[in-house]
All heavy atoms as TSV, in Angstrom:
chain	resi	resn	atom	element	x	y	z
A	1	MET	N	N	0.843	-1.170	0.000
A	1	MET	CA	C	0.000	0.000	0.000
A	1	MET	C	C	0.894	1.240	0.000
A	1	MET	O	O	1.769	1.386	0.833
A	1	MET	CB	C	-0.883	-0.027	1.244
A	1	MET	CG	C	-1.715	1.195	1.407
A	1	MET	SD	S	-2.689	1.205	2.904
A	1	MET	CE	C	-3.672	-0.224	2.672
A	2	LYS	N	N	0.644	2.110	-0.936
A	2	LYS	CA	C	1.422	3.339	-1.062
A	2	LYS	C	C	0.698	4.486	-0.362
A	2	LYS	O	O	-0.525	4.477	-0.228
A	2	LYS	CB	C	1.591	3.701	-2.537
A	2	LYS	CG	C	2.243	2.632	-3.363
A	2	LYS	CD	C	3.698	2.885	-3.447
A	2	LYS	CE	C	4.323	1.841	-4.359
A	2	LYS	NZ	N	5.703	2.039	-4.525
A	3	ALA	N	N	1.447	5.490	0.056
A	3	ALA	CA	C	0.871	6.643	0.734
A	3	ALA	C	C	-0.065	7.407	-0.201
A	3	ALA	O	O	-1.072	7.957	0.242
A	3	ALA	CB	C	1.973	7.564	1.245
A	4	ASN	N	N	0.243	7.430	-1.492
A	4	ASN	CA	C	-0.620	8.124	-2.448
A	4	ASN	C	C	-2.004	7.475	-2.507
A	4	ASN	O	O	-3.014	8.164	-2.614
A	4	ASN	CB	C	0.005	8.119	-3.843
A	4	ASN	CG	C	1.244	8.976	-3.907
A	4	ASN	OD1	O	1.410	9.896	-3.117
A	4	ASN	ND2	N	2.121	8.674	-4.836
A	5	GLU	N	N	-2.038	6.146	-2.443
A	5	GLU	CA	C	-3.309	5.433	-2.459
A	5	GLU	C	C	-4.124	5.757	-1.215
A	5	GLU	O	O	-5.337	5.935	-1.284
A	5	GLU	CB	C	-3.061	3.917	-2.508
A	5	GLU	CG	C	-2.348	3.433	-3.742
A	5	GLU	CD	C	-1.939	1.972	-3.630
A	5	GLU	OE1	O	-2.307	1.302	-2.648
A	5	GLU	OE2	O	-1.245	1.504	-4.547
A	6	VAL	N	N	-3.447	5.849	-0.085
A	6	VAL	CA	C	-4.117	6.111	1.187
A	6	VAL	C	C	-4.667	7.530	1.218
A	6	VAL	O	O	-5.765	7.768	1.723
A	6	VAL	CB	C	-3.151	5.868	2.368
A	6	VAL	CG1	C	-3.817	6.181	3.684
A	6	VAL	CG2	C	-2.662	4.432	2.363
A	7	ARG	N	N	-3.925	8.474	0.674
A	7	ARG	CA	C	-4.369	9.873	0.703
A	7	ARG	C	C	-5.630	10.104	-0.126
A	7	ARG	O	O	-6.372	11.041	0.114
A	7	ARG	CB	C	-3.254	10.777	0.197
A	7	ARG	CG	C	-2.199	11.017	1.242
A	7	ARG	CD	C	-1.305	12.194	0.893
A	7	ARG	NE	N	-0.470	12.535	2.029
A	7	ARG	CZ	C	0.697	11.984	2.294
A	7	ARG	NH1	N	1.181	11.049	1.502
A	7	ARG	NH2	N	1.395	12.359	3.342
A	8	LYS	N	N	-5.895	9.238	-1.106
A	8	LYS	CA	C	-7.080	9.385	-1.950
A	8	LYS	C	C	-8.341	8.886	-1.260
A	8	LYS	O	O	-9.444	9.161	-1.729
A	8	LYS	CB	C	-6.878	8.626	-3.266
A	8	LYS	CG	C	-5.796	9.235	-4.134
A	8	LYS	CD	C	-5.567	8.430	-5.392
A	8	LYS	CE	C	-4.403	8.991	-6.193
A	8	LYS	NZ	N	-4.093	8.164	-7.364
A	9	MET	N	N	-8.200	8.172	-0.152
A	9	MET	CA	C	-9.356	7.610	0.551
A	9	MET	C	C	-10.013	8.648	1.450
A	9	MET	O	O	-9.368	9.583	1.923
A	9	MET	CB	C	-8.912	6.428	1.422
A	9	MET	CG	C	-8.397	5.242	0.690
A	9	MET	SD	S	-7.916	3.976	1.880
A	9	MET	CE	C	-7.652	2.602	0.817
A	10	SER	N	N	-11.307	8.452	1.701
A	10	SER	CA	C	-12.017	9.324	2.633
A	10	SER	C	C	-11.750	8.844	4.054
A	10	SER	O	O	-11.180	7.768	4.272
A	10	SER	CB	C	-13.516	9.283	2.349
A	10	SER	OG	O	-14.030	8.010	2.678
A	11	VAL	N	N	-12.175	9.637	5.035
A	11	VAL	CA	C	-11.932	9.300	6.435
A	11	VAL	C	C	-12.633	7.998	6.808
A	11	VAL	O	O	-12.058	7.142	7.491
A	11	VAL	CB	C	-12.379	10.448	7.366
A	11	VAL	CG1	C	-12.236	10.059	8.822
A	11	VAL	CG2	C	-11.576	11.702	7.071
A	12	SER	N	N	-13.851	7.811	6.341
A	12	SER	CA	C	-14.571	6.582	6.670
A	12	SER	C	C	-13.895	5.357	6.046
A	12	SER	O	O	-13.823	4.296	6.664
A	12	SER	CB	C	-16.025	6.678	6.224
A	12	SER	OG	O	-16.100	6.880	4.834
A	13	GLU	N	N	-13.384	5.519	4.829
A	13	GLU	CA	C	-12.663	4.423	4.186
A	13	GLU	C	C	-11.371	4.113	4.941
A	13	GLU	O	O	-11.002	2.946	5.096
A	13	GLU	CB	C	-12.328	4.771	2.739
A	13	GLU	CG	C	-13.517	4.809	1.815
A	13	GLU	CD	C	-13.164	5.304	0.423
A	13	GLU	OE1	O	-12.199	6.092	0.284
A	13	GLU	OE2	O	-13.857	4.903	-0.520
A	14	LEU	N	N	-10.699	5.161	5.421
A	14	LEU	CA	C	-9.463	4.970	6.169
A	14	LEU	C	C	-9.723	4.236	7.480
A	14	LEU	O	O	-8.953	3.352	7.866
A	14	LEU	CB	C	-8.798	6.316	6.447
A	14	LEU	CG	C	-8.154	7.001	5.251
A	14	LEU	CD1	C	-7.725	8.417	5.610
A	14	LEU	CD2	C	-6.964	6.204	4.752
A	15	GLU	N	N	-10.797	4.596	8.161
A	15	GLU	CA	C	-11.120	3.928	9.421
A	15	GLU	C	C	-11.469	2.462	9.188
A	15	GLU	O	O	-11.090	1.587	9.975
A	15	GLU	CB	C	-12.238	4.665	10.140
A	15	GLU	CG	C	-11.784	6.011	10.679
A	15	GLU	CD	C	-12.905	6.850	11.238
A	15	GLU	OE1	O	-14.078	6.427	11.143
A	15	GLU	OE2	O	-12.609	7.915	11.796
A	16	ALA	N	N	-12.169	2.169	8.093
A	16	ALA	CA	C	-12.488	0.782	7.756
A	16	ALA	C	C	-11.213	0.011	7.424
A	16	ALA	O	O	-11.044	-1.141	7.841
A	16	ALA	CB	C	-13.462	0.733	6.582
A	17	LYS	N	N	-10.316	0.643	6.698
A	17	LYS	CA	C	-9.041	0.010	6.343
A	17	LYS	C	C	-8.203	-0.244	7.591
A	17	LYS	O	O	-7.575	-1.292	7.722
A	17	LYS	CB	C	-8.284	0.904	5.349
A	17	LYS	CG	C	-7.038	0.293	4.806
A	17	LYS	CD	C	-7.356	-0.872	3.900
A	17	LYS	CE	C	-6.124	-1.380	3.201
A	17	LYS	NZ	N	-6.376	-2.601	2.454
A	18	LEU	N	N	-8.219	0.703	8.525
A	18	LEU	CA	C	-7.474	0.549	9.770
A	18	LEU	C	C	-7.997	-0.645	10.568
A	18	LEU	O	O	-7.219	-1.456	11.075
A	18	LEU	CB	C	-7.567	1.832	10.600
A	18	LEU	CG	C	-6.809	1.854	11.912
A	18	LEU	CD1	C	-5.319	1.665	11.667
A	18	LEU	CD2	C	-7.075	3.149	12.650
A	19	SER	N	N	-9.292	-0.767	10.640
A	19	SER	CA	C	-9.901	-1.895	11.334
A	19	SER	C	C	-9.510	-3.224	10.673
A	19	SER	O	O	-9.161	-4.195	11.355
A	19	SER	CB	C	-11.420	-1.733	11.336
A	19	SER	OG	O	-12.037	-2.859	11.878
A	20	GLU	N	N	-9.548	-3.246	9.361
A	20	GLU	CA	C	-9.172	-4.452	8.613
A	20	GLU	C	C	-7.707	-4.821	8.852
A	20	GLU	O	O	-7.369	-5.991	9.056
A	20	GLU	CB	C	-9.418	-4.208	7.120
A	20	GLU	CG	C	-9.010	-5.331	6.224
A	20	GLU	CD	C	-9.117	-4.950	4.758
A	20	GLU	OE1	O	-9.990	-4.137	4.416
A	20	GLU	OE2	O	-8.314	-5.473	3.966
A	21	LEU	N	N	-6.835	-3.819	8.852
A	21	LEU	CA	C	-5.409	-4.071	9.062
A	21	LEU	C	C	-5.130	-4.577	10.472
A	21	LEU	O	O	-4.284	-5.455	10.674
A	21	LEU	CB	C	-4.598	-2.802	8.791
A	21	LEU	CG	C	-4.470	-2.395	7.326
A	21	LEU	CD1	C	-3.893	-0.997	7.210
A	21	LEU	CD2	C	-3.614	-3.393	6.568
A	22	LYS	N	N	-5.853	-4.053	11.451
A	22	LYS	CA	C	-5.669	-4.517	12.827
A	22	LYS	C	C	-6.098	-5.974	12.972
A	22	LYS	O	O	-5.448	-6.753	13.671
A	22	LYS	CB	C	-6.437	-3.631	13.800
A	22	LYS	CG	C	-5.774	-2.295	14.035
A	22	LYS	CD	C	-6.508	-1.486	15.078
A	22	LYS	CE	C	-5.805	-0.173	15.356
A	22	LYS	NZ	N	-6.459	0.590	16.430
A	23	LYS	N	N	-7.174	-6.358	12.292
A	23	LYS	CA	C	-7.607	-7.756	12.316
A	23	LYS	C	C	-6.560	-8.642	11.643
A	23	LYS	O	O	-6.256	-9.736	12.126
A	23	LYS	CB	C	-8.954	-7.913	11.616
A	23	LYS	CG	C	-10.112	-7.359	12.397
A	23	LYS	CD	C	-11.408	-7.504	11.638
A	23	LYS	CE	C	-12.540	-6.798	12.367
A	23	LYS	NZ	N	-13.794	-6.835	11.603
A	24	ASP	N	N	-6.011	-8.169	10.523
A	24	ASP	CA	C	-4.961	-8.921	9.833
A	24	ASP	C	C	-3.747	-9.123	10.740
A	24	ASP	O	O	-3.179	-10.210	10.804
A	24	ASP	CB	C	-4.525	-8.203	8.553
A	24	ASP	CG	C	-5.543	-8.281	7.441
A	24	ASP	OD1	O	-6.483	-9.093	7.546
A	24	ASP	OD2	O	-5.390	-7.517	6.459
A	25	LEU	N	N	-3.354	-8.055	11.438
A	25	LEU	CA	C	-2.199	-8.137	12.324
A	25	LEU	C	C	-2.461	-9.146	13.443
A	25	LEU	O	O	-1.585	-9.953	13.783
A	25	LEU	CB	C	-1.873	-6.765	12.908
A	25	LEU	CG	C	-0.651	-6.705	13.825
A	25	LEU	CD1	C	0.605	-7.145	13.076
A	25	LEU	CD2	C	-0.482	-5.302	14.376
A	26	PHE	N	N	-3.653	-9.132	13.997
A	26	PHE	CA	C	-4.002	-10.088	15.043
A	26	PHE	C	C	-3.883	-11.515	14.525
A	26	PHE	O	O	-3.286	-12.389	15.179
A	26	PHE	CB	C	-5.425	-9.827	15.555
A	26	PHE	CG	C	-5.894	-10.859	16.543
A	26	PHE	CD1	C	-5.475	-10.805	17.858
A	26	PHE	CD2	C	-6.739	-11.880	16.151
A	26	PHE	CE1	C	-5.895	-11.752	18.777
A	26	PHE	CE2	C	-7.155	-12.835	17.060
A	26	PHE	CZ	C	-6.741	-12.772	18.373
A	27	ASN	N	N	-4.434	-11.761	13.339
A	27	ASN	CA	C	-4.373	-13.102	12.756
A	27	ASN	C	C	-2.930	-13.524	12.458
A	27	ASN	O	O	-2.563	-14.681	12.660
A	27	ASN	CB	C	-5.225	-13.180	11.493
A	27	ASN	CG	C	-6.703	-13.135	11.801
A	27	ASN	OD1	O	-7.131	-13.572	12.866
A	27	ASN	ND2	N	-7.488	-12.600	10.892
A	28	LEU	N	N	-2.122	-12.582	11.978
A	28	LEU	CA	C	-0.718	-12.900	11.704
A	28	LEU	C	C	0.028	-13.242	12.982
A	28	LEU	O	O	0.839	-14.173	13.013
A	28	LEU	CB	C	-0.041	-11.732	10.983
A	28	LEU	CG	C	-0.455	-11.506	9.535
A	28	LEU	CD1	C	0.091	-10.184	9.032
A	28	LEU	CD2	C	0.005	-12.648	8.658
A	29	ARG	N	N	-0.236	-12.502	14.051
A	29	ARG	CA	C	0.424	-12.786	15.330
A	29	ARG	C	C	-0.006	-14.148	15.869
A	29	ARG	O	O	0.802	-14.883	16.435
A	29	ARG	CB	C	0.095	-11.698	16.349
A	29	ARG	CG	C	0.845	-10.417	16.109
A	29	ARG	CD	C	0.501	-9.386	17.153
A	29	ARG	NE	N	1.346	-8.221	17.030
A	29	ARG	CZ	C	1.075	-7.059	17.593
A	29	ARG	NH1	N	-0.019	-6.912	18.322
A	29	ARG	NH2	N	1.886	-6.041	17.444
A	30	LEU	N	N	-1.272	-14.476	15.688
A	30	LEU	CA	C	-1.777	-15.770	16.118
A	30	LEU	C	C	-1.091	-16.895	15.338
A	30	LEU	O	O	-0.661	-17.895	15.920
A	30	LEU	CB	C	-3.294	-15.834	15.927
A	30	LEU	CG	C	-3.989	-17.077	16.457
A	30	LEU	CD1	C	-3.866	-17.140	17.967
A	30	LEU	CD2	C	-5.451	-17.060	16.055
A	31	GLN	N	N	-0.978	-16.719	14.033
A	31	GLN	CA	C	-0.303	-17.715	13.210
A	31	GLN	C	C	1.164	-17.844	13.602
A	31	GLN	O	O	1.720	-18.941	13.618
A	31	GLN	CB	C	-0.405	-17.342	11.729
A	31	GLN	CG	C	-1.779	-17.511	11.151
A	31	GLN	CD	C	-1.843	-17.034	9.710
A	31	GLN	OE1	O	-0.839	-16.639	9.128
A	31	GLN	NE2	N	-3.031	-17.057	9.136
A	32	HIS	N	N	1.799	-16.717	13.922
A	32	HIS	CA	C	3.200	-16.739	14.315
A	32	HIS	C	C	3.371	-17.499	15.628
A	32	HIS	O	O	4.325	-18.276	15.788
A	32	HIS	CB	C	3.722	-15.305	14.449
A	32	HIS	CG	C	5.198	-15.220	14.654
A	32	HIS	ND1	N	5.765	-15.284	15.903
A	32	HIS	CD2	C	6.221	-15.083	13.778
A	32	HIS	CE1	C	7.072	-15.175	15.788
A	32	HIS	NE2	N	7.377	-15.055	14.500
A	33	ALA	N	N	2.463	-17.302	16.566
A	33	ALA	CA	C	2.551	-17.968	17.866
A	33	ALA	C	C	2.355	-19.473	17.751
A	33	ALA	O	O	2.910	-20.234	18.544
A	33	ALA	CB	C	1.517	-17.380	18.816
A	34	THR	N	N	1.589	-19.902	16.760
A	34	THR	CA	C	1.331	-21.334	16.583
A	34	THR	C	C	2.221	-21.942	15.498
A	34	THR	O	O	1.965	-23.060	15.061
A	34	THR	CB	C	-0.144	-21.577	16.237
A	34	THR	OG1	O	-0.475	-20.866	15.048
A	34	THR	CG2	C	-1.061	-21.147	17.361
A	35	ASN	N	N	3.242	-21.210	15.081
A	35	ASN	CA	C	4.197	-21.667	14.058
A	35	ASN	C	C	3.530	-22.033	12.728
A	35	ASN	O	O	3.955	-22.966	12.052
A	35	ASN	CB	C	5.026	-22.846	14.579
A	35	ASN	CG	C	5.974	-22.441	15.667
A	35	ASN	OD1	O	6.499	-21.342	15.650
A	35	ASN	ND2	N	6.181	-23.317	16.637
A	36	GLN	N	N	2.508	-21.306	12.358
A	36	GLN	CA	C	1.842	-21.537	11.085
A	36	GLN	C	C	2.081	-20.413	10.087
A	36	GLN	O	O	1.586	-20.459	8.973
A	36	GLN	CB	C	0.337	-21.694	11.306
A	36	GLN	CG	C	-0.034	-22.901	12.123
A	36	GLN	CD	C	-1.523	-22.971	12.391
A	36	GLN	OE1	O	-2.254	-22.040	12.114
A	36	GLN	NE2	N	-1.952	-24.094	12.938
A	37	LEU	N	N	2.832	-19.412	10.491
A	37	LEU	CA	C	3.074	-18.254	9.634
A	37	LEU	C	C	4.143	-18.578	8.607
A	37	LEU	O	O	5.248	-19.004	8.950
A	37	LEU	CB	C	3.492	-17.053	10.480
A	37	LEU	CG	C	3.665	-15.739	9.767
A	37	LEU	CD1	C	2.346	-15.286	9.143
A	37	LEU	CD2	C	4.162	-14.674	10.722
A	38	GLU	N	N	3.802	-18.397	7.331
A	38	GLU	CA	C	4.746	-18.704	6.258
A	38	GLU	C	C	5.668	-17.537	5.940
A	38	GLU	O	O	6.806	-17.735	5.539
A	38	GLU	CB	C	3.979	-19.113	4.999
A	38	GLU	CG	C	3.238	-20.412	5.159
A	38	GLU	CD	C	2.496	-20.814	3.898
A	38	GLU	OE1	O	2.780	-20.235	2.836
A	38	GLU	OE2	O	1.645	-21.702	3.993
A	39	ASN	N	N	5.174	-16.295	6.075
A	39	ASN	CA	C	5.959	-15.121	5.717
A	39	ASN	C	C	5.988	-14.148	6.899
A	39	ASN	O	O	5.123	-13.286	7.013
A	39	ASN	CB	C	5.356	-14.457	4.471
A	39	ASN	CG	C	6.199	-13.327	3.959
A	39	ASN	OD1	O	7.305	-13.100	4.446
A	39	ASN	ND2	N	5.690	-12.609	2.978
A	40	PRO	N	N	6.992	-14.230	7.769
A	40	PRO	CA	C	7.040	-13.351	8.940
A	40	PRO	C	C	7.257	-11.873	8.598
A	40	PRO	O	O	6.941	-11.001	9.402
A	40	PRO	CB	C	8.204	-13.893	9.764
A	40	PRO	CG	C	8.961	-14.791	8.880
A	40	PRO	CD	C	8.062	-15.208	7.770
A	41	VAL	N	N	7.731	-11.585	7.413
A	41	VAL	CA	C	7.927	-10.192	6.998
A	41	VAL	C	C	6.579	-9.482	6.859
A	41	VAL	O	O	6.480	-8.267	6.988
A	41	VAL	CB	C	8.725	-10.142	5.675
A	41	VAL	CG1	C	8.855	-8.737	5.151
A	41	VAL	CG2	C	10.089	-10.764	5.878
A	42	ARG	N	N	5.530	-10.252	6.621
A	42	ARG	CA	C	4.187	-9.687	6.451
A	42	ARG	C	C	3.736	-8.920	7.699
A	42	ARG	O	O	3.027	-7.929	7.594
A	42	ARG	CB	C	3.211	-10.827	6.129
A	42	ARG	CG	C	1.799	-10.406	5.923
A	42	ARG	CD	C	1.573	-9.883	4.511
A	42	ARG	NE	N	0.166	-9.564	4.366
A	42	ARG	CZ	C	-0.300	-8.328	4.227
A	42	ARG	NH1	N	0.536	-7.317	4.145
A	42	ARG	NH2	N	-1.585	-8.110	4.109
A	43	ILE	N	N	4.179	-9.368	8.892
A	43	ILE	CA	C	3.815	-8.670	10.130
A	43	ILE	C	C	4.336	-7.235	10.093
A	43	ILE	O	O	3.608	-6.291	10.392
A	43	ILE	CB	C	4.351	-9.420	11.368
A	43	ILE	CG1	C	3.630	-10.756	11.525
A	43	ILE	CG2	C	4.189	-8.577	12.627
A	43	ILE	CD1	C	4.176	-11.635	12.628
A	44	ALA	N	N	5.584	-7.061	9.709
A	44	ALA	CA	C	6.178	-5.722	9.637
A	44	ALA	C	C	5.473	-4.873	8.582
A	44	ALA	O	O	5.252	-3.675	8.790
A	44	ALA	CB	C	7.664	-5.823	9.330
A	45	GLN	N	N	5.103	-5.483	7.463
A	45	GLN	CA	C	4.406	-4.736	6.404
A	45	GLN	C	C	3.058	-4.232	6.897
A	45	GLN	O	O	2.684	-3.074	6.631
A	45	GLN	CB	C	4.217	-5.622	5.182
A	45	GLN	CG	C	5.482	-5.945	4.450
A	45	GLN	CD	C	5.275	-6.986	3.356
A	45	GLN	OE1	O	4.293	-7.710	3.348
A	45	GLN	NE2	N	6.230	-7.057	2.435
A	46	VAL	N	N	2.330	-5.076	7.614
A	46	VAL	CA	C	1.017	-4.679	8.115
A	46	VAL	C	C	1.164	-3.583	9.165
A	46	VAL	O	O	0.387	-2.628	9.190
A	46	VAL	CB	C	0.244	-5.898	8.670
A	46	VAL	CG1	C	-1.027	-5.463	9.379
A	46	VAL	CG2	C	-0.079	-6.870	7.551
A	47	LYS	N	N	2.182	-3.684	10.018
A	47	LYS	CA	C	2.417	-2.636	11.016
A	47	LYS	C	C	2.694	-1.289	10.344
A	47	LYS	O	O	2.196	-0.250	10.777
A	47	LYS	CB	C	3.600	-3.012	11.913
A	47	LYS	CG	C	3.282	-4.037	12.951
A	47	LYS	CD	C	4.520	-4.272	13.813
A	47	LYS	CE	C	4.270	-5.250	14.910
A	47	LYS	NZ	N	5.469	-5.438	15.759
A	48	ARG	N	N	3.489	-1.319	9.277
A	48	ARG	CA	C	3.790	-0.078	8.558
A	48	ARG	C	C	2.541	0.492	7.894
A	48	ARG	O	O	2.347	1.712	7.869
A	48	ARG	CB	C	4.873	-0.327	7.516
A	48	ARG	CG	C	6.232	-0.454	8.123
A	48	ARG	CD	C	7.318	-0.446	7.065
A	48	ARG	NE	N	8.568	-0.846	7.664
A	48	ARG	CZ	C	9.142	-2.038	7.504
A	48	ARG	NH1	N	8.588	-2.931	6.720
A	48	ARG	NH2	N	10.272	-2.332	8.095
A	49	ASP	N	N	1.698	-0.392	7.350
A	49	ASP	CA	C	0.451	0.061	6.740
A	49	ASP	C	C	-0.465	0.701	7.780
A	49	ASP	O	O	-1.105	1.717	7.511
A	49	ASP	CB	C	-0.264	-1.096	6.041
A	49	ASP	CG	C	0.423	-1.514	4.749
A	49	ASP	OD1	O	1.248	-0.737	4.234
A	49	ASP	OD2	O	0.120	-2.625	4.253
A	50	ILE	N	N	-0.518	0.118	8.972
A	50	ILE	CA	C	-1.327	0.692	10.050
A	50	ILE	C	C	-0.805	2.083	10.394
A	50	ILE	O	O	-1.584	3.030	10.521
A	50	ILE	CB	C	-1.323	-0.227	11.291
A	50	ILE	CG1	C	-2.133	-1.488	11.013
A	50	ILE	CG2	C	-1.862	0.501	12.520
A	50	ILE	CD1	C	-2.034	-2.548	12.094
A	51	ALA	N	N	0.499	2.210	10.534
A	51	ALA	CA	C	1.090	3.514	10.850
A	51	ALA	C	C	0.813	4.526	9.740
A	51	ALA	O	O	0.507	5.695	10.009
A	51	ALA	CB	C	2.590	3.359	11.060
A	52	ARG	N	N	0.889	4.075	8.503
A	52	ARG	CA	C	0.637	4.945	7.355
A	52	ARG	C	C	-0.798	5.471	7.391
A	52	ARG	O	O	-1.048	6.663	7.214
A	52	ARG	CB	C	0.900	4.147	6.074
A	52	ARG	CG	C	1.244	4.951	4.890
A	52	ARG	CD	C	1.681	4.063	3.734
A	52	ARG	NE	N	3.097	3.735	3.841
A	52	ARG	CZ	C	3.614	2.511	3.815
A	52	ARG	NH1	N	2.838	1.465	3.670
A	52	ARG	NH2	N	4.903	2.309	3.918
A	53	VAL	N	N	-1.750	4.574	7.641
A	53	VAL	CA	C	-3.164	4.962	7.672
A	53	VAL	C	C	-3.422	5.916	8.836
A	53	VAL	O	O	-4.104	6.937	8.679
A	53	VAL	CB	C	-4.070	3.712	7.763
A	53	VAL	CG1	C	-5.504	4.099	8.079
A	53	VAL	CG2	C	-4.006	2.918	6.469
A	54	LYS	N	N	-2.850	5.626	10.002
A	54	LYS	CA	C	-3.039	6.502	11.163
A	54	LYS	C	C	-2.463	7.891	10.901
A	54	LYS	O	O	-3.046	8.904	11.299
A	54	LYS	CB	C	-2.386	5.900	12.401
A	54	LYS	CG	C	-3.182	4.794	13.030
A	54	LYS	CD	C	-2.514	4.337	14.317
A	54	LYS	CE	C	-3.380	3.386	15.087
A	54	LYS	NZ	N	-2.767	3.013	16.385
A	55	THR	N	N	-1.321	7.945	10.232
A	55	THR	CA	C	-0.689	9.229	9.912
A	55	THR	C	C	-1.573	10.053	8.985
A	55	THR	O	O	-1.768	11.252	9.208
A	55	THR	CB	C	0.684	9.000	9.265
A	55	THR	OG1	O	1.506	8.262	10.178
A	55	THR	CG2	C	1.346	10.310	8.906
A	56	ILE	N	N	-2.133	9.431	7.974
A	56	ILE	CA	C	-2.986	10.145	7.025
A	56	ILE	C	C	-4.266	10.616	7.712
A	56	ILE	O	O	-4.723	11.740	7.480
A	56	ILE	CB	C	-3.320	9.257	5.807
A	56	ILE	CG1	C	-2.039	8.780	5.109
A	56	ILE	CG2	C	-4.221	9.988	4.833
A	56	ILE	CD1	C	-1.142	9.863	4.596
A	57	ILE	N	N	-4.829	9.785	8.586
A	57	ILE	CA	C	-6.029	10.197	9.331
A	57	ILE	C	C	-5.710	11.434	10.163
A	57	ILE	O	O	-6.474	12.400	10.182
A	57	ILE	CB	C	-6.541	9.048	10.222
A	57	ILE	CG1	C	-7.159	7.940	9.377
A	57	ILE	CG2	C	-7.563	9.573	11.235
A	57	ILE	CD1	C	-7.542	6.693	10.162
A	58	ARG	N	N	-4.575	11.420	10.837
A	58	ARG	CA	C	-4.181	12.564	11.672
A	58	ARG	C	C	-3.933	13.808	10.819
A	58	ARG	O	O	-4.324	14.912	11.206
A	58	ARG	CB	C	-2.928	12.207	12.470
A	58	ARG	CG	C	-2.498	13.275	13.425
A	58	ARG	CD	C	-3.488	13.474	14.535
A	58	ARG	NE	N	-3.000	14.511	15.434
A	58	ARG	CZ	C	-3.765	15.391	16.039
A	58	ARG	NH1	N	-5.076	15.340	15.898
A	58	ARG	NH2	N	-3.234	16.297	16.815
A	59	GLU	N	N	-3.301	13.644	9.670
A	59	GLU	CA	C	-3.071	14.782	8.775
A	59	GLU	C	C	-4.393	15.408	8.354
A	59	GLU	O	O	-4.527	16.633	8.319
A	59	GLU	CB	C	-2.306	14.346	7.533
A	59	GLU	CG	C	-0.844	14.121	7.739
A	59	GLU	CD	C	-0.151	13.619	6.484
A	59	GLU	OE1	O	-0.834	13.412	5.450
A	59	GLU	OE2	O	1.077	13.424	6.544
A	60	GLN	N	N	-5.369	14.561	8.041
A	60	GLN	CA	C	-6.670	15.076	7.616
A	60	GLN	C	C	-7.401	15.758	8.765
A	60	GLN	O	O	-8.083	16.755	8.563
A	60	GLN	CB	C	-7.516	13.945	7.020
A	60	GLN	CG	C	-6.996	13.471	5.686
A	60	GLN	CD	C	-7.843	12.380	5.075
A	60	GLN	OE1	O	-8.832	11.943	5.638
A	60	GLN	NE2	N	-7.446	11.925	3.900
A	61	GLU	N	N	-7.235	15.248	9.993
A	61	GLU	CA	C	-7.843	15.896	11.153
A	61	GLU	C	C	-7.267	17.289	11.350
A	61	GLU	O	O	-7.983	18.251	11.606
A	61	GLU	CB	C	-7.601	15.075	12.414
A	61	GLU	CG	C	-8.436	13.843	12.539
A	61	GLU	CD	C	-8.084	13.031	13.777
A	61	GLU	OE1	O	-7.162	13.437	14.531
A	61	GLU	OE2	O	-8.707	11.984	13.985
A	62	LEU	N	N	-5.955	17.402	11.245
A	62	LEU	CA	C	-5.295	18.692	11.454
A	62	LEU	C	C	-5.617	19.676	10.335
A	62	LEU	O	O	-5.741	20.870	10.560
A	62	LEU	CB	C	-3.793	18.505	11.568
A	62	LEU	CG	C	-3.307	17.769	12.822
A	62	LEU	CD1	C	-1.808	17.554	12.744
A	62	LEU	CD2	C	-3.682	18.539	14.077
A	63	ALA	N	N	-5.769	19.185	9.122
A	63	ALA	CA	C	-6.083	20.055	7.996
A	63	ALA	C	C	-7.520	20.565	8.110
A	63	ALA	O	O	-7.821	21.668	7.649
A	63	ALA	CB	C	-5.892	19.311	6.691
A	64	GLY	N	N	-8.388	19.791	8.729
A	64	GLY	CA	C	-9.782	20.185	8.858
A	64	GLY	C	C	-10.024	21.246	9.905
A	64	GLY	O	O	-11.042	21.916	9.918
A	65	ARG	N	N	-9.058	21.462	10.784
A	65	ARG	CA	C	-9.229	22.453	11.874
A	65	ARG	C	C	-8.925	23.835	11.445
A	65	ARG	O	O	-8.304	24.200	10.565
A	65	ARG	CB	C	-8.348	22.085	13.049
A	65	ARG	CG	C	-8.824	20.834	13.713
A	65	ARG	CD	C	-7.994	20.535	14.924
A	65	ARG	NE	N	-8.477	19.308	15.515
A	65	ARG	CZ	C	-7.930	18.740	16.558
A	65	ARG	NH1	N	-6.912	19.286	17.144
A	65	ARG	NH2	N	-8.412	17.640	17.045
């Protein structure tokens, strides 16, 4: 996920995406704990995507004030 793609989304879409990413991260951590995770790098990618989405949400909040 690129930052340009995230910036084109609305706030409601960003919040839905954030929720989806958090669920993905939970599932990845669960798979990692049970030794079923095939690609451990995916955890770091999802964490970065979560941070990216949170940053864009905050930028939009500050721009709206």
